[in-house]
Residue frames as a rotation matrix with the C-alpha (Angstrom) as fourth column:
MET 1
0.609 0.735 -0.299 65.81
0.346 0.093 0.933 151.75
0.714 -0.672 -0.198 119.75
LYS 2
0.134 -0.543 0.829 67.07
-0.612 -0.703 -0.362 153.87
0.780 -0.459 -0.426 122.64
ILE 3
-0.362 -0.353 -0.863 68.81
0.470 0.730 -0.496 152.14
0.805 -0.585 -0.098 125.55
ILE 4
0.728 0.669 0.151 67.00
0.132 -0.352 0.927 152.66
0.673 -0.655 -0.345 128.85
ASP 5
-0.352 -0.926 -0.135 69.19
0.431 -0.032 -0.902 154.36
0.831 -0.376 0.411 131.43
THR 6
-0.449 0.261 0.854 66.76
-0.737 -0.649 -0.189 155.52
0.505 -0.715 0.484 134.13
PRO 7
-0.986 0.027 0.167 65.57
-0.091 0.750 -0.655 153.35
-0.143 -0.661 -0.737 137.02
ASP 8
-0.238 0.971 -0.015 61.89
-0.462 -0.126 -0.878 154.23
-0.855 -0.202 0.478 136.53
ALA 9
0.255 0.308 -0.917 61.92
-0.967 0.082 -0.241 153.25
0.001 0.948 0.319 132.87
ALA 10
-0.657 -0.554 -0.511 63.83
-0.537 0.820 -0.199 150.03
0.529 0.143 -0.836 133.58
ALA 11
-0.850 0.408 0.334 61.35
-0.124 0.461 -0.879 149.06
-0.512 -0.788 -0.341 136.31
ARG 12
0.101 0.921 -0.377 58.42
-0.716 -0.196 -0.670 149.79
-0.691 0.338 0.640 133.96
LEU 13
-0.031 -0.182 -0.983 59.96
-0.914 0.403 -0.046 147.64
0.405 0.897 -0.179 131.24
ALA 14
-0.934 -0.349 -0.078 60.54
-0.279 0.847 -0.454 144.77
0.224 -0.402 -0.888 133.64
ARG 15
-0.538 0.807 0.245 56.94
-0.207 0.155 -0.966 144.93
-0.817 -0.570 0.083 134.90
THR 16
0.213 0.612 -0.762 55.63
-0.907 -0.166 -0.387 145.09
-0.363 0.774 0.519 131.32
ILE 17
-0.408 -0.451 -0.794 57.63
-0.733 0.680 -0.010 142.05
0.545 0.578 -0.608 130.23
ILE 18
-1.000 0.009 0.028 56.57
-0.012 0.765 -0.643 139.98
-0.027 -0.644 -0.765 133.23
SER 19
-0.299 0.952 -0.069 52.96
-0.470 -0.210 -0.857 141.16
-0.830 -0.224 0.510 132.94
ASP 20
0.099 0.280 -0.955 52.89
-0.988 0.142 -0.061 139.91
0.118 0.950 0.290 129.35
ILE 21
-0.771 -0.406 -0.491 54.28
-0.342 0.914 -0.218 136.56
0.537 0.000 -0.843 130.47
ALA 22
-0.854 0.489 0.178 51.59
-0.036 0.287 -0.957 136.37
-0.520 -0.824 -0.227 133.16
LEU 23
-0.122 0.862 -0.493 48.84
-0.792 -0.384 -0.475 137.37
-0.598 0.333 0.729 130.75
TYR 24
0.182 0.151 -0.972 49.62
-0.912 0.397 -0.109 134.67
0.369 0.905 0.210 128.21
ASN 25
-0.457 -0.466 -0.758 50.52
-0.187 0.883 -0.430 131.88
0.870 -0.055 -0.491 130.64
GLU 26
-0.022 0.531 0.847 47.85
-0.959 -0.252 0.133 131.81
0.284 -0.809 0.514 133.37
GLU 27
0.885 0.407 -0.226 47.45
-0.351 0.903 0.249 128.02
0.306 -0.141 0.942 133.25
LYS 28
0.227 -0.890 -0.395 51.20
0.358 0.453 -0.817 127.44
0.906 0.044 0.421 133.44
ILE 29
-0.480 -0.386 0.788 51.47
-0.497 -0.621 -0.607 129.83
0.723 -0.682 0.107 136.38
GLU 30
0.397 0.715 0.576 48.70
-0.903 0.191 0.385 128.07
0.165 -0.673 0.721 138.27
GLU 31
0.885 -0.110 -0.452 50.22
0.065 0.991 -0.113 124.65
0.460 0.070 0.885 137.61
GLY 32
-0.011 -1.000 0.017 53.71
0.228 -0.019 -0.973 125.88
0.974 -0.006 0.228 138.48
ILE 33
-0.342 -0.048 0.939 52.65
-0.786 -0.533 -0.314 127.39
0.515 -0.845 0.144 141.78
LYS 34
0.693 0.682 0.235 50.55
-0.707 0.577 0.409 124.36
0.143 -0.450 0.882 142.75
ASN 35
0.930 -0.316 -0.189 53.44
0.297 0.947 -0.125 121.99
0.218 0.060 0.974 142.03
ASP 36
0.636 -0.718 -0.284 56.34
-0.149 -0.475 0.867 124.28
-0.757 -0.509 -0.409 143.00
THR 37
-0.062 -0.632 0.773 57.65
0.804 0.427 0.413 124.12
-0.591 0.647 0.482 139.42
LEU 38
0.770 0.512 -0.381 56.92
0.250 -0.791 -0.559 127.67
-0.588 0.335 -0.737 138.31
PHE 39
0.267 -0.741 -0.616 60.44
-0.670 -0.602 0.434 128.53
-0.693 0.297 -0.657 137.20
HIS 40
-0.654 -0.444 0.613 60.88
0.070 0.771 0.633 125.24
-0.753 0.457 -0.473 135.38
ILE 41
0.090 0.807 0.584 57.55
0.819 0.274 -0.504 125.56
-0.567 0.524 -0.636 133.55
LEU 42
0.943 0.321 -0.093 58.18
0.235 -0.835 -0.498 129.18
-0.237 0.447 -0.862 132.55
GLU 43
0.147 -0.985 -0.094 61.92
0.460 -0.016 0.888 128.85
-0.876 -0.174 0.450 131.97
LYS 44
-0.331 -0.261 0.907 61.73
0.943 -0.065 0.326 129.61
-0.026 0.963 0.268 128.24
GLU 45
0.523 0.648 0.553 59.42
0.651 -0.723 0.231 132.61
0.550 0.239 -0.800 128.67
ILE 46
0.886 -0.233 -0.400 61.42
0.207 -0.574 0.792 134.06
-0.414 -0.785 -0.460 131.57
CYS 47
-0.095 -0.983 0.160 64.73
0.627 0.066 0.776 133.65
-0.773 0.174 0.610 129.70
GLU 48
-0.175 0.108 0.979 63.30
0.927 -0.318 0.201 135.33
0.333 0.942 -0.044 126.61
GLY 49
0.822 0.545 0.165 61.96
0.436 -0.788 0.434 138.16
0.367 -0.285 -0.886 128.76
GLU 50
0.628 -0.665 -0.405 65.27
0.293 -0.280 0.914 138.57
-0.721 -0.693 0.019 130.53
ASP 51
-0.312 -0.727 0.612 67.10
0.869 0.041 0.492 138.68
-0.383 0.686 0.619 127.19
LEU 52
0.229 0.489 0.842 64.76
0.749 -0.641 0.169 141.42
0.622 0.592 -0.512 125.96
TYR 53
0.966 0.117 -0.233 65.26
0.252 -0.646 0.720 143.35
-0.066 -0.754 -0.653 129.21
ALA 54
0.236 -0.963 -0.127 69.06
0.521 0.015 0.853 143.02
-0.820 -0.268 0.506 128.90
LYS 55
-0.296 -0.320 0.900 68.99
0.954 -0.154 0.259 144.31
0.056 0.935 0.351 125.32
ARG 56
0.350 0.600 0.720 66.93
0.578 -0.743 0.338 147.36
0.737 0.298 -0.606 126.26
VAL 57
0.999 0.027 -0.016 68.49
0.029 -0.540 0.841 148.41
0.014 -0.841 -0.540 129.61
SER 58
0.430 -0.899 0.082 72.01
-0.638 -0.367 -0.677 149.78
0.638 0.239 -0.732 129.99
PRO 59
0.182 -0.450 -0.874 74.55
0.389 0.850 -0.357 147.38
0.903 -0.275 0.330 131.48
GLU 60
-0.794 -0.522 0.312 75.44
-0.024 -0.487 -0.873 149.90
0.607 -0.701 0.374 134.19
LEU 61
-0.236 0.809 0.539 71.83
-0.930 -0.348 0.115 150.12
0.281 -0.475 0.834 135.36
ARG 62
0.578 0.436 -0.690 71.38
-0.313 0.899 0.306 146.34
0.753 0.039 0.656 135.26
LYS 63
-0.291 -0.786 -0.545 74.42
0.370 0.433 -0.822 145.95
0.882 -0.441 0.165 137.55
LYS 64
-0.907 -0.107 0.407 72.96
-0.256 -0.628 -0.735 148.37
0.334 -0.771 0.542 140.10
THR 65
-0.251 0.928 0.276 69.37
-0.958 -0.196 -0.211 147.15
-0.141 -0.317 0.938 140.12
ASN 66
-0.965 0.037 0.259 67.31
0.038 0.999 0.000 143.99
-0.259 0.010 -0.966 140.25
PHE 67
-0.435 0.855 -0.283 64.08
-0.796 -0.512 -0.323 145.19
-0.421 0.085 0.903 138.62
PHE 68
-0.274 0.341 -0.899 63.53
-0.701 0.569 0.430 142.10
0.658 0.748 0.084 136.48
ASN 69
-0.714 -0.037 -0.699 63.67
0.321 0.870 -0.374 139.66
0.622 -0.491 -0.610 139.41
LYS 70
-0.888 0.436 -0.144 61.55
-0.068 -0.433 -0.899 141.98
-0.454 -0.789 0.414 141.55
ALA 71
-0.325 0.790 -0.520 58.91
-0.946 -0.278 0.168 142.03
-0.011 0.546 0.837 138.81
ILE 72
-0.464 0.128 -0.876 58.91
-0.186 0.953 0.237 138.22
0.866 0.273 -0.419 138.75
VAL 73
-0.874 0.104 -0.475 58.20
0.479 0.357 -0.802 138.13
0.086 -0.928 -0.361 142.48
ASP 74
-0.753 0.577 -0.316 55.64
-0.286 -0.720 -0.632 140.94
-0.592 -0.386 0.707 142.45
ILE 75
-0.196 0.705 -0.682 53.73
-0.976 -0.206 0.067 139.86
-0.093 0.679 0.728 139.35
LEU 76
-0.215 0.113 -0.970 54.16
-0.471 0.858 0.204 136.12
0.855 0.501 -0.131 138.90
ILE 77
-0.660 -0.135 -0.739 54.23
0.443 0.725 -0.528 135.10
0.606 -0.676 -0.419 142.55
LYS 78
-0.938 0.268 -0.219 52.57
0.074 -0.462 -0.884 137.66
-0.338 -0.845 0.413 144.83
ARG 79
-0.501 0.785 -0.364 49.64
-0.864 -0.478 0.157 138.27
-0.051 0.393 0.918 142.50
HIS 80
0.039 0.488 -0.872 48.93
-0.467 0.780 0.416 134.54
0.884 0.391 0.258 142.48
GLY 81
-0.829 -0.426 0.363 49.15
-0.478 0.203 -0.855 134.05
0.290 -0.882 -0.372 146.24
ASN 82
-0.031 0.916 0.399 45.56
-0.947 0.101 -0.305 132.82
-0.320 -0.388 0.864 146.30
ILE 83
0.341 0.098 -0.935 46.51
-0.608 0.782 -0.140 129.59
0.717 0.616 0.326 144.49
GLU 84
0.889 0.022 0.457 46.71
-0.385 0.575 0.721 126.61
-0.247 -0.818 0.520 146.85
SER 85
0.439 -0.813 -0.383 50.31
-0.281 0.281 -0.918 125.45
0.854 0.510 -0.105 147.18
SER 86
0.757 -0.258 -0.601 52.59
0.622 0.567 0.540 123.61
0.201 -0.782 0.590 149.55
ILE 87
-0.255 -0.928 0.272 55.16
0.765 -0.366 -0.530 126.37
0.591 0.073 0.803 149.17
TRP 88
-0.802 -0.030 0.597 53.06
-0.286 -0.857 -0.428 128.68
0.525 -0.514 0.679 151.37
């Protein structure tokens, strides 16, 4: 498998990984946002996703960018902003 070394491809991979986590964990996301425990509830899934991202993206690019964390914010948090929560 080829190592990703372009920012666009790395960002796409990060969004794909986080989108899959969101797709298969809707109930956990809702519970986590409601109770401000999102990262605790999805710790295993996020760590597995981050490991996959690290294996596929060049170390140099990972040092320069923050695509994985940005995808977490954009996909897991912003897209679920309609869920009632004390955190917002």
